[in-house]
Structure formats: C-alpha cells, structure tokens
matplotlib code that plots the C-alpha trace (Angstrom):
import matplotlib.pyplot as plt

x = [-29.7, -26.1, -27.2, -29.9, -27.3, -24.8, -27.5, -28.7, -25.3, -24.8, -27.9, -26.7, -23.3, -24.4, -26.9, -24.1, -21.7, -24.4, -25.2, -21.4, -21.3, -24.1, -22.6, -19.3, -20.9, -23.0, -19.6, -18.0, -20.9, -20.8, -17.1, -17.6, -20.2, -17.9, -15.2, -17.6, -18.8, -15.2, -14.4, -17.5, -16.3, -12.8, -13.9, -14.5, -11.3, -9.4, -11.4, -10.4, -6.6, -6.9, -7.4, -3.7, -2.6, -4.6, -3.3, 0.4, 0.2, 0.0, 3.1, 6.5, 7.9, 10.0, 12.0, 11.4, 8.5, 7.5, 5.2, 1.7, -1.2, -2.9, 0.2, 0.9, -2.6, -2.1, 1.1, -0.1, -3.4, -1.9, -1.4, -5.4, -6.4, -4.0, -5.4, -8.8, -8.2, -6.5, -9.4, -11.7, -9.4, -9.3, -13.0, -16.0, -14.2, -11.6, -12.2, -11.4, -7.8, -4.8, -3.8, -6.3, -4.0, -2.6, -6.1, -7.2, -3.8, -4.7, -8.2, -6.9, -4.7, -7.4, -11.1, -12.6, -11.4, -13.0, -16.5, -14.8, -12.2, -14.7, -17.5, -19.2, -18.9, -15.2, -14.4, -16.6, -14.9, -11.4, -12.2, -13.2, -10.4, -8.3, -9.9, -9.8, -6.0, -5.5, -7.2, -5.0, -1.8, -0.6, 2.2, 0.7, -0.7, -4.1, -3.4, -4.6, -8.3, -8.7, -7.4, -9.7, -12.7, -12.2, -12.0, -15.2, -17.1, -15.9, -16.8, -20.3, -21.1, -20.3, -22.5, -25.3, -25.3, -23.3, -24.9, -23.4, -19.8, -17.8, -16.3, -14.4, -13.9, -14.3, -10.8, -10.0, -12.7, -11.5, -8.0, -9.2, -11.1, -8.3, -6.2, -8.9, -9.2, -5.6, -6.2, -9.3, -7.1, -4.4, -6.0, -3.6, -5.3, -2.0, -0.7, -3.8, -3.4, 0.3, -0.1, -2.7, -0.4, 2.7, 1.4, -1.8, -2.1, 1.4, -0.5, 0.0, -3.1, -5.1, -8.2, -7.7, -5.8, -8.5, -11.2, -8.8, -7.9, -11.5, -12.4, -9.4, -10.1, -13.7, -12.5, -9.5, -11.7, -14.5, -12.2, -10.8, -13.6, -12.3, -9.2, -5.5, -4.9, -2.3, 1.2, 0.3, 3.7, 4.1, 6.2, 10.2, 11.3, 15.1, 17.2, 19.5, 21.6, 21.3, 24.8, 24.2, 21.0, 22.6, 25.4, 23.1, 21.0, 23.8, 24.1, 20.3, 19.2, 21.7, 20.8, 17.1, 17.3, 19.1, 16.7, 13.7, 15.0, 15.2, 12.1, 10.5, 11.9, 11.5, 7.9, 7.3, 9.3, 7.5, 4.1, 4.8, 6.0, 3.2, 0.3, -0.1, 0.7, -2.2, -4.6, -3.7, -3.1, -4.5, -4.8, -1.2, 0.2, -1.6, -0.7, 3.1, 2.8, 0.7, 3.2, 6.2, 4.6, 4.0, 7.6, 8.9, 6.7, 7.9, 11.5, 11.3, 9.5, 6.3, 8.0, 7.2, 3.7, 1.0, 1.7, 4.6, 3.2, 3.2, 6.8, 8.0, 6.3, 8.2, 11.4, 11.0, 9.8, 12.0, 14.3, 15.0, 13.7, 15.3, 18.2, 17.2, 16.8, 20.6, 23.1, 25.8, 27.0, 27.4, 24.1, 22.1, 23.4, 22.5, 19.0, 18.5, 19.7, 17.4, 14.2, 15.1, 15.3, 11.6, 10.3, 11.1, 10.2, 7.0, 5.2, 6.5, 5.0, 1.5, 1.2, 2.6, -0.3, -2.6, -4.0, -5.4, -3.2, -0.4, 3.3, 3.5, 3.4, 5.9, 8.4, 8.1, 8.8, 11.8, 13.1, 12.6, 14.7, 17.4, 17.5, 17.6, 20.5, 22.6, 22.3, 22.9, 26.0, 27.7, 26.5, 23.9, 20.2, 18.3, 15.1, 16.2, 17.4, 13.7, 12.5, 14.8, 14.4, 10.6, 11.0, 14.0, 12.4, 9.1, 11.0, 13.4, 10.4, 8.1, 10.4, 8.0, 10.1, 7.2, 4.8, 7.4, 8.4, 4.7, 4.1, 6.9, 6.0, 2.5, 3.7, 6.2, 5.4, 9.0, 9.4, 12.8, 14.1, 13.1, 16.4, 17.5, 14.3, 14.3, 17.9, 17.5, 14.1, 16.0, 18.9, 16.7, 14.6, 17.2, 19.1, 16.3, 15.8, 19.2, 18.0, 14.7, 14.0, 10.4, 8.4, 6.6, 3.0, 3.6, 5.4, 2.5, 0.2, 2.0, 2.1, -1.5, -2.1, -0.2, -2.1, -2.5, -0.8]
y = [-54.8, -53.6, -51.9, -50.0, -48.7, -47.7, -45.8, -44.2, -43.0, -41.5, -39.4, -38.3, -37.3, -34.2, -33.1, -33.4, -31.3, -28.9, -28.7, -28.1, -25.4, -23.5, -24.1, -22.7, -19.6, -18.9, -19.1, -16.9, -14.4, -14.3, -13.7, -10.8, -9.4, -9.6, -7.7, -5.0, -4.5, -4.3, -1.8, 0.1, 0.4, 1.2, 4.0, 6.9, 6.3, 6.6, 9.8, 11.2, 10.5, 12.8, 15.6, 15.2, 15.9, 18.9, 20.2, 19.5, 21.9, 24.7, 23.8, 24.9, 21.5, 22.7, 25.1, 27.8, 29.6, 30.8, 29.5, 31.0, 31.3, 28.4, 26.4, 27.3, 26.2, 22.7, 22.2, 23.4, 21.1, 17.9, 20.2, 20.3, 17.1, 14.6, 15.4, 14.9, 11.4, 10.0, 11.3, 9.4, 6.5, 6.3, 6.5, 5.9, 4.8, 2.7, -0.2, 2.0, 2.6, 0.8, 0.1, -2.7, -5.3, -6.4, -7.2, -8.8, -11.1, -11.9, -12.9, -15.0, -16.8, -17.0, -17.3, -16.3, -13.0, -12.6, -11.0, -8.1, -7.6, -7.5, -5.6, -3.1, -0.2, -0.5, -0.7, 2.2, 4.1, 3.4, 4.5, 7.9, 8.5, 7.9, 9.9, 13.0, 12.1, 12.2, 15.3, 16.8, 15.5, 13.0, 11.1, 7.7, 5.3, 3.7, -0.1, -0.6, 0.5, -0.8, -4.2, -4.1, -2.7, -5.5, -8.5, -7.1, -6.6, -10.3, -11.9, -10.1, -11.2, -14.7, -14.8, -13.1, -15.1, -18.4, -20.3, -17.9, -18.4, -21.6, -23.8, -21.5, -21.4, -18.1, -17.5, -18.1, -15.4, -13.0, -13.4, -13.0, -9.9, -8.3, -8.9, -7.3, -4.3, -3.5, -4.1, -2.0, 0.7, 0.9, -0.4, -3.3, -6.8, -8.6, -7.0, -7.9, -11.7, -11.9, -9.9, -12.4, -15.2, -13.7, -11.9, -12.8, -16.6, -18.0, -20.7, -21.1, -23.1, -23.0, -23.2, -19.4, -18.2, -18.3, -17.0, -14.2, -13.2, -12.8, -10.7, -8.6, -8.1, -6.9, -4.7, -2.9, -2.4, -0.9, 1.4, 2.7, 5.0, 7.2, 5.5, 5.0, 5.3, 2.8, 4.0, 6.7, 8.2, 8.3, 6.1, 5.7, 5.1, 5.3, 2.8, 1.1, -2.0, -4.9, -4.7, -1.2, -2.0, -4.9, -2.4, -0.1, -2.6, -3.5, 0.1, 1.0, -2.5, -2.2, 1.5, 1.0, -2.3, -0.6, 2.3, 0.1, -2.1, 0.6, 2.0, -1.3, -1.4, 2.1, 1.9, -1.3, 0.4, 3.7, 1.9, -0.1, 3.1, 5.4, 2.9, 3.6, 7.4, 7.4, 5.7, 7.8, 11.3, 11.4, 15.4, 15.9, 13.2, 14.2, 17.9, 16.8, 14.5, 16.8, 20.0, 17.4, 16.5, 20.3, 21.4, 18.4, 20.1, 23.6, 22.3, 20.3, 22.7, 20.4, 17.3, 15.3, 15.6, 13.3, 9.7, 10.5, 9.7, 13.7, 13.8, 10.9, 12.3, 15.7, 13.7, 12.4, 15.6, 18.4, 16.6, 17.7, 21.0, 24.0, 22.2, 21.0, 17.5, 16.7, 17.5, 15.7, 18.5, 18.6, 20.6, 18.2, 15.4, 17.2, 17.8, 14.1, 13.0, 15.4, 14.5, 10.8, 11.5, 13.3, 10.5, 8.0, 10.1, 11.4, 8.2, 6.7, 9.6, 9.3, 5.6, 4.9, 6.1, 4.1, 6.4, 4.1, 4.2, 2.3, 2.2, 1.1, 4.6, 6.1, 3.0, 3.5, 7.3, 7.0, 4.2, 6.4, 9.4, 7.2, 5.6, 9.1, 10.2, 7.2, 7.6, 11.3, 10.8, 8.4, 9.9, 7.8, 8.5, 9.7, 8.1, 4.8, 5.3, 6.2, 3.2, 0.7, 2.7, 2.2, -1.6, -1.5, 0.8, -1.2, -4.5, -3.3, -2.1, -5.2, -7.8, -8.8, -8.7, -10.0, -7.3, -4.6, -5.7, -5.8, -2.3, -0.6, -1.8, -0.5, 3.0, 3.6, 0.9, 0.3, -3.7, -2.5, -2.4, -5.9, -7.4, -4.4, -4.3, -8.0, -7.8, -4.4, -5.8, -9.2, -7.4, -4.9, -7.5, -9.6, -6.5, -5.4, -8.7, -8.3, -5.4, -6.6, -10.2, -9.9, -8.5, -5.3, -6.2, -9.7, -7.7, -5.0, -8.1, -9.6, -6.4, -6.0, -9.4, -8.6, -7.9, -4.4, -3.3]
z = [-19.2, -19.9, -23.1, -21.2, -18.6, -21.3, -23.1, -19.9, -19.1, -22.5, -21.9, -18.4, -19.5, -21.5, -18.8, -16.1, -18.3, -19.1, -15.2, -14.4, -16.8, -15.2, -11.9, -13.0, -14.7, -11.5, -9.5, -11.9, -12.1, -8.1, -7.9, -10.5, -8.4, -5.4, -7.3, -8.5, -5.0, -3.5, -6.3, -5.1, -1.7, -2.6, -5.0, -2.4, -1.0, -4.3, -4.8, -1.5, -2.2, -5.2, -2.8, -1.7, -5.2, -5.6, -2.1, -3.1, -5.6, -3.1, -1.3, -2.5, -3.1, -6.2, -3.8, -6.5, -4.9, -1.3, 1.1, 0.7, 3.2, 1.8, 1.7, 5.4, 6.5, 4.8, 6.4, 9.8, 9.5, 11.5, 14.5, 14.6, 12.8, 14.8, 18.1, 16.9, 15.3, 18.4, 20.6, 18.3, 18.1, 21.9, 22.3, 20.2, 17.0, 18.8, 16.4, 13.4, 14.6, 12.9, 9.5, 8.7, 7.3, 10.7, 11.9, 8.8, 9.2, 12.6, 11.6, 9.1, 11.6, 14.3, 12.7, 16.2, 15.4, 12.1, 13.3, 15.1, 12.6, 9.7, 11.3, 9.3, 11.9, 12.5, 8.9, 8.0, 11.0, 9.5, 6.1, 7.6, 9.9, 6.8, 4.7, 7.2, 7.6, 3.9, 3.4, 6.1, 4.0, 6.4, 5.0, 4.7, 2.0, 1.8, 1.5, 5.0, 4.7, 1.1, 2.2, 5.1, 2.9, 0.6, 3.0, 4.7, 1.7, 0.4, 3.6, 4.0, 0.6, 0.9, 4.2, 2.2, -0.9, 0.0, -3.0, -5.3, -4.2, -5.1, -2.6, -0.8, 2.8, 4.9, 5.3, 1.5, 0.8, 3.3, 1.8, -1.7, -0.9, 0.9, -2.5, -4.5, -2.1, -2.8, -6.5, -6.4, -4.4, -7.0, -10.3, -10.6, -10.5, -10.5, -7.5, -5.6, -6.5, -5.4, -2.3, -1.2, -1.9, -0.7, 2.3, 3.6, 2.9, 1.8, 0.1, -3.6, -4.8, -7.9, -5.7, -4.8, -7.5, -10.4, -7.9, -6.8, -10.4, -11.3, -8.2, -8.6, -12.1, -11.4, -8.6, -10.4, -13.4, -11.5, -9.1, -12.3, -12.8, -10.4, -8.9, -10.1, -13.6, -15.4, -14.8, -12.4, -12.3, -16.0, -18.4, -18.1, -21.3, -20.8, -22.5, -20.0, -20.8, -18.5, -17.4, -16.3, -14.6, -12.6, -11.7, -10.3, -8.6, -5.9, -4.5, -4.6, -3.2, -0.4, 0.5, 0.3, 2.0, 4.9, 5.1, 4.6, 7.4, 9.8, 8.7, 9.6, 13.1, 13.7, 12.9, 15.0, 18.0, 18.0, 17.7, 20.8, 22.6, 21.6, 22.3, 26.2, 25.5, 23.1, 25.3, 28.4, 27.0, 23.5, 23.3, 24.3, 22.2, 19.2, 19.7, 19.8, 17.0, 14.8, 15.4, 14.6, 11.2, 10.5, 11.4, 9.1, 6.4, 6.9, 7.0, 3.7, 1.4, 2.0, 0.5, 3.6, 3.2, 1.2, 0.3, -1.9, -5.4, -6.3, -5.1, -7.1, -10.2, -9.4, -9.4, -12.6, -14.4, -12.3, -9.9, -6.4, -5.1, -6.7, -7.9, -11.7, -13.0, -13.2, -10.6, -8.4, -6.3, -2.5, -2.0, -4.1, -1.8, 1.3, 0.0, -1.0, 2.5, 4.0, 2.0, 2.5, 6.3, 6.5, 4.2, 6.7, 10.0, 8.7, 7.8, 11.4, 13.1, 11.3, 11.4, 14.7, 17.0, 15.0, 12.5, 9.7, 6.5, 4.8, 4.4, 0.6, -0.9, 1.8, 1.2, -2.6, -2.2, 0.1, -2.3, -5.3, -3.6, -2.9, -6.3, -7.7, -5.5, -6.1, -9.8, -9.5, -7.6, -9.9, -13.2, -14.4, -15.5, -12.6, -14.2, -14.1, -10.4, -9.6, -11.3, -9.5, -6.3, -6.1, -6.2, -3.7, -1.2, -1.1, -0.9, 1.8, 4.1, 3.5, 2.6, -0.2, -3.6, -5.7, -4.7, -4.8, -8.5, -9.8, -7.9, -9.5, -12.8, -12.2, -11.4, -14.2, -16.6, -18.3, -18.8, -19.9, -16.2, -15.6, -14.7, -12.6, -10.8, -10.0, -8.5, -6.9, -5.1, -4.1, -2.5, -0.7, 0.7, 2.1, 3.2, 4.9, 6.7, 8.1, 9.7, 10.8, 10.9, 11.1, 8.1, 8.9, 8.9, 10.7, 13.6, 13.9, 13.7, 16.5, 18.4, 18.2, 19.5, 22.4, 25.7, 26.8, 30.0]

ax = plt.figure().add_subplot(projection="3d")
ax.plot(x, y, z, "-o")
ax.set_aspect("equal")
plt.show()
C-alpha cells in the first residue's frame, strides 16, 4: 500500500508542477495585457503633450526674438480656455476635476469610494479637460491623468477577466495600475513601481512588486510608440568629482527644498481658497486666473508656459533667455529669480482651481532653474546644476526622494551624478518637510475628503 501511494505521488508531482507553470504563465500574460491596455490609454495623452513642445517654439523664450502674432495668441489662450474649463468642471464634467492622484489615493484608503473614483465617464472627462489645458499651454504636468487612467484600466480589466489576474486584491490592482499609468506616461517602468510603493501603498511586498514590474514594463513599452523618449532632455555627460557634487548638493538641496516646500503649502492653501469661488463664480474666477497666466507668459518671454520640459532643454542647450549659457552677473541673477518665481506661481494658478494635471513637471522645472542659478553664481558647470536641481525640485515639492532620483535619471541619463543627486534629493525632501509637514498629494487628498461648505 505504501509503495502504491509513493508511486502515485511521483506521478502527481510533475503534473502539479506543470499546472503551476501554466497558471503562472496565464497570470503573466494577463498582467502584460493589462500593461498594454494602460499604455494604449496613456498614448493619446502622450501625443497631446507633444503639442506643447511645438507651440513653445513660437514663443520668444530665448529672449532674442520678439513676440509674433502666433506667439501672442498662444500666450492669451488661457484667458479664453480657463473659464470654459471651470464652467465644465462645475457642471456636467464635475467628476473630471482635479489631478486624479488624490482621488485615487482616497479610493485606495476607502474602498467604498472606488466605483466613483474609477468611473469611466469621469476618467474620460479628466483626460479631455487636461488635453484642452495642455493645448492652451497651461503650466502643468500630466501625471495626474495618467495615474487615473492606469488605475481605472487596471480595475476594469480585473473586473472583466478575474481569472486572468493573479491573487491580487482590488486595492493592489488599482495601485499597480496607477504606477503603470505613470510608467506609460513617462516611459519609465522603474519609476512606476517606486511611485506605487513610495506614495500609493507604502507597502513593500514581493506580492505586488513583481506584478507591478510586468505591468509597468508593458505600459512603458507600448506608450513609447508615441510617448516620452528615453532621456527626454538629452544626456548630461559632464564629469564632476563626487566631492564637487556633494558640495553642490547642499546649497541646491536647501534652496530647492525651501521653494518646493512653499510650493506645496501655496498650492494646498490656494486650492482651499479657490474651491468655493470656482463653485459660485466659475466664469469670473476663470477670467481672472486665465488673465493672470497670460500676464505671466507675457512678462517672462513665454517661459512660464507649458509643462517645463522644453524650458529645461533650453537651459541645457542655450542657458537663460538672452544671456548665453555661462554667466554670473547681476542681470542673470535677476532673470533666474524671476523665472523661478513664475515657474512656481504659474502651476499654482493652473492647478489650484481643479484643472486636471500634475505638479511633477513644474517641480522638476523650478528645481532645474534653481540648480542652474546656483552653479552659475558660484562658477560650476550649469549642466551639473540642472541635473542635481531636477531631483531637488521634485523632492522638495513631493517629499519623495526615490521617485525624484529615478525621474531625474530618466530625464538626463547621467549616472555619474549618482552621489550628488542622492544627497540633493534627501536634503531637499527633508528641507521641504520642515516647511510643509504633509506631503503635497496627501494634503490634497485630505482637502478633497473635507466636506464642502
């Protein structure tokens, strides 16, 4: 009898292994399909983002050309577009207002909010509202809509084909989808995984890490058909000894952390103050905000417009407007401070009334300008300053040093700056935390949960 049982178990062993392999393979295929679908959902947003780069070329951002009629129309577009967006957000497209990340975070915390937060209609409305704002050169990023799209697609797919998904809860799948949306929007798989772990779930578990990697890789690979190229700002191939990097990390990290912290507090404060005004007087509020954005554009050579990536490319290639690539005189300092100011105020005016968008690109931009300025003043390579400033600006605003480090690498692709970028991101994150104790997305999510008066 014992011999028969042993023989039977030997025959069942390979079959069980084969079934397990088939099950794992089916789950991997299911996750890859989810990633492809998320990449497909993000693809239109990536293509719309290209419009900003094309329009940016019509603006006198170098300071060496005058305003043209086309440039003036682009700069004045917010005066018309902002009231339309606020009226839509107050009325039929109310569910599409806001970044998308705070609502996703609230849904992850309270599952009862999941159906409304991931609803197809509001998700589509958010994408359309963001696309119109982007075409009008609003100074905002796109991580909010792409995270929302990714979460909604992942949840819908799991509901439709539950047998193709591994043993993941709805909450885990939504978090993975949100990270994959970020990966698809910026062609950075590792960034999507780290954002999911560091911001959306705060749970470092192998149960979610390997599925997230598969979904993020598929989403980023598919979105690359029309999305962000690898090293979108170009490669910074400037040799900088580690001692020099660590020295630069201190002033850049502190400066970007302070600015990022005040940007955090300013955005949350402005959002709270504008919410009742948008509900009660959307047309008047939209006209005032749109006129303010247009005025900033006219007074800054157009550098206050768009998400900021084109401006950072310009910093790397030609320097500040009309002043060349290497300078440290008084005029350059004034120009640097002014561009930093408009790159902080502009995104607050665009995001605070609830226009869908993101603050990653704006934070990267003012960080790059600050890093450029610090290095120009003390006589170091401004390209190194831009590379370190990218990580510092984002870390100061979001208090997410790992996300900031990976994002800066993805944009400039120079691992030679590893030591400086790490220290800069950490200093900026903790300096920003001294100014604003609550990370910006958490503060916005809490504000969204607050009852309306």
